[in-house]
C-alpha distance (Angstrom), angle and dihedral (degrees) to the residues before:
residue distance angle dihedral
M1 . . .
I2 3.77 . .
A3 3.80 132.6 .
V4 3.81 114.8 -132.7
R5 3.79 126.0 -169.7
V6 3.79 117.7 -127.3
A7 3.80 131.1 -163.3
D8 3.79 99.1 -102.3
A9 3.81 146.9 -32.9
G10 3.80 91.8 -75.1
E11 3.79 93.0 56.1
K12 3.80 89.8 44.8
A13 3.81 91.0 54.1
A14 3.80 91.8 47.3
I15 3.81 93.2 49.9
L16 3.80 92.4 46.7
A17 3.81 90.6 49.7
S18 3.81 92.9 48.2
N19 3.80 97.2 67.1
S20 3.79 123.0 -3.6
R21 3.81 92.5 -173.7
T22 3.80 92.1 60.5
F23 3.81 104.3 28.9
F24 3.78 127.2 45.3
T25 3.77 143.2 142.6
E26 3.78 138.1 -141.8
D27 3.80 132.2 -147.3
H28 3.80 89.5 -97.8
Y29 3.84 89.0 65.9
N30 3.81 96.6 47.9
G31 3.78 108.3 125.7
Y32 3.81 92.7 19.4
S33 3.78 126.3 103.6
A34 3.79 95.3 -124.2
V35 3.78 138.3 104.8
L36 3.77 131.1 -158.6
V37 3.79 117.2 -124.8
V38 3.81 127.2 -155.4
L39 3.79 99.2 -138.0
N40 3.79 98.6 -154.0
R41 3.83 89.8 55.5
I42 3.79 100.7 52.8
D43 3.77 130.7 81.0
L44 3.80 111.8 -116.3
E45 3.82 93.2 -123.8
E46 3.81 91.8 51.1
L47 3.80 90.3 50.3
R48 3.79 90.4 48.1
G49 3.80 89.6 52.5
L50 3.80 92.1 51.3
I51 3.79 92.0 49.6
V52 3.80 93.6 46.6
D53 3.82 91.5 48.2
A54 3.81 90.0 49.7
W55 3.79 90.9 50.7
L56 3.81 93.8 45.5
A57 3.80 90.4 53.1
R58 3.81 91.2 57.3
A59 3.79 105.1 28.8
P60 3.79 121.5 102.5
K61 3.82 108.2 -85.2
R62 3.80 95.2 -118.2
L63 3.80 92.3 51.2
A64 3.81 93.0 44.6
D65 3.82 91.3 48.8
R66 3.80 90.5 50.7
Y67 3.80 91.5 49.7
V68 3.82 91.8 50.3
A69 3.81 91.9 47.6
E70 3.80 91.9 50.5
H71 3.81 94.5 46.3
S72 3.80 101.5 42.1
């Protein structure tokens, strides 16, 4: 299991609703923009996307913009 930050409560709700076998939350994460992921139930590319999105949301703008430009 891994906890992954998401953009906001709306994205959290959408991810949780998309697949309850893979994504879940616990009381400890109430009020936080994060979901828990069952690693053996997620495709590697989907996990990579979640991690990259979490990083992009928190990275310095210049670094995030450079990453996006290089990976588009």
